C-alpha positions in Angstrom: -56.0 125.6 -77.9 -54.9 128.6 -75.9 -54.3 126.3 -72.8 -52.1 124.0 -74.9 -50.1 127.0 -76.2 -49.5 128.2 -72.7 -48.3 124.7 -71.7 -45.9 124.6 -74.6 -44.5 128.1 -73.8 -44.1 127.1 -70.1 -42.1 124.0 -71.0 -40.0 125.9 -73.4 -39.3 128.5 -70.7 -38.2 125.8 -68.3 -35.9 124.2 -70.9 -34.4 127.6 -71.8 -33.7 128.5 -68.2 -32.3 125.1 -67.2 -29.0 124.8 -65.5 -26.6 122.4 -67.2 -25.6 119.0 -65.9 -21.8 119.1 -66.4 -19.9 116.0 -67.4 -16.7 115.3 -65.4 -13.8 115.6 -67.8 -10.0 114.9 -67.7 -7.2 117.1 -68.8 -7.9 116.2 -72.5 -11.5 117.2 -72.1 -12.6 113.5 -72.4 -15.6 112.3 -70.3 -14.5 110.5 -67.1 -16.1 107.1 -66.6 -16.3 104.9 -63.6 -14.6 101.8 -65.0 -16.6 99.5 -62.7 -20.1 100.7 -63.6 -19.5 102.2 -67.0 -21.3 105.4 -65.9 -20.1 108.7 -67.3 -19.7 110.8 -64.1 -21.3 114.2 -63.5 -19.1 117.0 -62.2 -21.8 119.0 -60.5 -23.2 116.2 -58.2 -25.7 117.3 -55.5 -24.2 115.5 -52.5 -21.2 113.6 -51.3 -20.4 110.1 -52.7 -20.0 107.2 -50.2 -18.3 104.7 -52.4 -14.5 104.8 -52.0 -13.7 104.3 -55.7 -16.1 107.1 -56.7 -14.6 109.4 -54.0 -11.1 108.8 -55.4 -12.2 109.6 -59.0 -13.7 112.9 -58.0 -10.8 113.9 -55.8 -8.4 113.0 -58.6 -10.1 115.4 -60.9 -10.3 118.2 -58.4 -13.9 118.1 -57.3 -14.3 119.5 -53.8 -16.8 116.9 -52.5 -16.2 118.0 -48.9 -18.0 121.2 -49.7 -21.2 119.3 -50.6 -23.8 118.1 -48.1 -24.0 114.4 -47.2 -26.8 112.8 -49.3 -28.6 112.0 -46.0 -28.7 115.7 -45.2 -29.5 117.0 -48.7 -32.4 119.4 -49.0 -34.2 121.0 -52.0 -32.5 124.3 -51.1 -29.0 122.8 -50.8 -26.3 124.3 -53.1 -26.4 127.4 -55.2 -29.3 128.4 -57.5 -28.9 126.7 -60.9 -32.0 127.9 -62.8 -35.7 127.0 -62.8 -35.2 123.5 -64.2 -33.1 122.3 -61.4 -35.1 124.2 -58.7 -38.5 122.9 -59.9 -37.6 119.4 -61.3 -34.2 118.0 -60.5 -33.5 119.0 -56.9 -37.1 118.2 -55.6 -37.0 114.9 -57.5 -33.6 114.0 -56.0 -34.8 115.0 -52.5 -37.9 112.8 -52.6 -36.0 109.9 -54.1 -33.5 110.2 -51.2 -36.2 110.6 -48.5 -38.2 107.7 -49.7 -35.1 105.5 -50.4 -34.0 106.1 -46.9 -37.4 104.9 -45.6 -37.7 101.8 -47.8 -33.9 101.1 -47.5 -33.5 100.9 -51.3 -33.3 103.6 -53.9 -34.4 101.2 -56.7 -37.7 100.8 -54.9 -37.7 104.5 -54.4 -37.5 105.1 -58.1 -40.4 102.7 -58.7 -42.7 104.4 -56.1 -41.9 107.9 -57.2 -42.5 106.9 -60.8 -46.0 105.6 -59.8 -46.7 108.7 -57.7 -45.9 111.0 -60.7 -48.0 108.9 -63.1 -51.0 109.1 -60.7 -50.6 112.8 -60.5 -50.5 113.1 -64.3 -53.4 110.5 -64.6 -56.1 113.0 -65.6 -54.0 114.2 -68.6 -52.7 110.7 -69.6 -56.2 109.3 -69.3 -57.6 111.9 -71.6 -54.8 111.1 -74.1 -55.6 107.3 -73.8 -59.4 108.0 -74.3 -58.6 110.1 -77.4 -56.5 107.2 -78.7 -59.5 104.9 -78.5 -61.7 107.4 -80.2 -59.1 107.8 -82.9 -59.3 104.1 -83.7 -63.0 104.6 -84.7 -62.2 107.6 -86.8 -59.1 106.0 -88.5 -61.1 104.3 -91.3 -62.6 107.6 -92.4 -59.2 109.3 -92.2 -57.6 106.6 -94.2 -60.3 107.0 -96.9 -59.5 110.7 -97.1 -55.8 110.1 -97.4 -56.4 107.6 -100.2 -58.7 110.0 -102.0 -56.0 112.7 -102.1 -53.0 110.3 -102.3 -52.0 111.4 -105.9 -53.1 115.0 -105.6 -50.3 117.4 -104.5 -51.7 120.7 -105.6 -52.4 123.3 -103.0 -56.2 123.3 -103.5 -56.4 119.5 -103.0 -54.2 119.6 -99.9 -56.4 122.3 -98.5 -59.5 120.2 -99.1 -57.9 117.2 -97.6 -57.1 119.1 -94.4 -60.6 120.5 -94.3 -62.2 117.0 -94.6 -59.8 115.6 -92.0 -60.6 118.4 -89.6 -64.3 117.7 -90.2 -63.7 114.0 -89.1 -61.8 115.3 -86.0 -64.8 117.5 -85.1 -67.3 114.7 -85.7 -65.5 112.4 -83.2 -64.5 115.3 -80.9 -60.8 114.6 -81.4 -58.1 117.2 -80.6 -55.2 116.7 -83.0 -52.9 118.0 -80.2 -54.1 115.6 -77.6 -51.7 112.9 -78.5 -48.8 115.3 -77.8 -49.9 116.0 -74.2 -48.5 112.8 -72.8 -45.2 113.4 -74.6 -45.0 116.9 -73.3 -45.3 115.5 -69.7 -43.1 112.4 -70.2 -40.1 114.1 -71.8 -39.2 116.6 -69.0 -39.9 114.0 -66.3 -37.6 111.5 -68.2 -34.8 114.1 -68.4 -35.3 115.1 -64.7 -35.0 111.4 -63.7 -31.8 111.1 -65.7 -30.3 114.1 -64.1 -31.5 113.1 -60.6 -29.9 109.6 -60.9 -26.7 111.0 -62.5 -26.2 113.8 -59.9 -27.1 111.9 -56.7 -24.2 109.5 -55.7 -26.1 107.3 -53.2 -28.7 106.6 -55.9 -26.3 105.6 -58.7 -24.1 103.7 -56.1 -27.1 101.6 -54.8 -28.3 98.2 -56.1 -31.7 96.7 -56.9 -32.2 93.0 -57.6 -28.6 92.7 -58.6 -28.7 95.8 -60.8 -26.4 98.8 -59.9 -28.5 101.9 -60.6 -25.7 103.9 -62.1 -24.4 101.1 -64.3 -25.2 101.2 -67.9 -26.7 97.9 -69.3 -23.9 98.0 -72.0 -21.4 97.5 -69.2 -23.7 95.5 -66.9 -23.9 92.6 -69.4 -20.2 92.1 -69.1 -20.1 91.5 -65.3 -21.1 88.5 -63.1 -24.7 89.5 -62.8 -25.1 90.0 -66.6 -28.4 88.0 -66.6 -30.1 90.8 -64.5 -29.2 93.4 -67.2 -30.4 91.1 -70.0 -33.8 90.7 -68.2 -33.9 94.5 -67.7 -33.4 95.1 -71.5 -36.0 92.5 -72.3 -38.5 94.2 -70.0 -37.7 97.6 -71.5 -38.2 96.3 -75.0 -41.4 94.4 -74.2 -43.1 97.1 -72.1 -42.2 99.8 -74.6 -43.6 97.9 -77.6 -46.8 96.9 -75.8 -47.4 100.4 -74.4 -47.0 101.9 -77.9 -49.4 99.3 -79.4 -51.9 99.8 -76.6 -51.7 103.6 -77.0 -52.7 103.3 -80.7 -49.3 104.0 -82.2 -49.1 102.3 -85.6 -52.8 101.7 -85.9 -52.8 103.0 -89.5 -52.9 101.4 -92.9 -49.7 103.3 -93.9 -46.9 100.7 -93.8 -44.5 103.3 -92.4 -46.9 104.2 -89.6 -47.4 100.5 -88.8 -43.7 100.1 -88.3 -43.6 103.0 -85.8 -43.9 100.8 -82.6 -41.1 98.6 -83.7 -38.8 101.5 -84.9 -39.4 103.5 -81.7 -38.8 100.4 -79.5 -35.5 99.7 -81.3 -34.5 103.4 -80.8 -35.3 103.2 -77.1 -33.5 99.9 -76.6 -30.3 101.4 -78.1 -30.6 104.5 -76.0 -31.3 102.5 -72.8 -28.1 100.4 -73.3 -26.1 103.5 -72.5 -28.3 105.1 -69.9 -28.1 104.4 -66.1 -30.1 101.3 -65.0 -32.1 103.5 -62.6 -33.6 105.3 -65.6 -34.5 101.9 -67.2 -36.4 101.0 -64.0 -38.3 104.3 -64.2 -39.1 103.6 -67.9 -40.4 100.1 -67.2 -42.6 101.3 -64.4 -44.0 104.1 -66.5 -44.7 101.7 -69.4 -46.5 99.3 -67.1 -48.6 102.0 -65.7 -49.5 103.1 -69.3 -50.5 99.6 -70.2 -52.7 99.1 -67.2 -54.3 102.5 -67.7 -55.0 101.9 -71.4 -56.5 98.5 -70.6 -59.0 100.0 -68.2 -59.8 102.9 -70.6 -60.4 100.4 -73.4 -62.5 98.2 -71.1 -64.6 101.2 -70.0 -65.1 102.3 -73.6 -66.3 98.8 -74.5 -68.7 98.6 -71.6 -70.1 102.1 -72.3 -70.5 101.2 -76.0 -72.5 98.0 -75.2 -74.7 100.0 -72.7 -75.6 102.5 -75.5 -76.6 99.7 -77.8 
């Protein structure tokens, strides 16, 4: 428990000390968008754009892009200090995306590879979360019985007894109630860091992958000539999100509200993804597919071990 409190405190510290990603605004304080891609442009980009249209937009609103390093020359130490968040997460992530993208000649492939590398690094924690989810399925019938037992009892004594009985079930199956939060604690900062890395690195949001421009939002992408690519992207985001939630045990509960959680969360993410850069959608699909494969093997290993014991 102490270790988990330390992790939470460290994450809060990073979020508190984060440097802000500034949105480029016009004279009326309205966000400036690239009309071609639909992307809301970031003022404090990390390196120089190469696209002529993008350069014109930044010059029009007084951004001194010549003072920035070329993206091919960008380093983790480039630019001024902007806080722990940018120094530990955003700049290193941008740097490795740039280096790898240069090697493989495509920044979309770079996003996929870096996503997989991060997931492999986080594998010990995410595997533990997946294993806890499988154990939770065994404990769920007992937890449901306890919830039904105290369903109509709202007095303090009954609620205390309910909590005690549920904690006894957790102890019986060696379940940590906080374990399900571990993956979210890792996923959220990485998701935000990927968003900022894509938004603040011009050569990434200017690049294309399988007909998808990485900086284009799907909401705008569906209106151009390669609209089918963005439709496929959204279908993959929806499908992999729903399946990853289901395979992670989300919604495996008799409570009708909880059963609807995978669908509700998937819809929420679809709506969010419509207005996020496509590069972030590629990261999300890759991460979801990793989760699905991981949970499949965890479930399979649990099944094999269970048969061996019998």
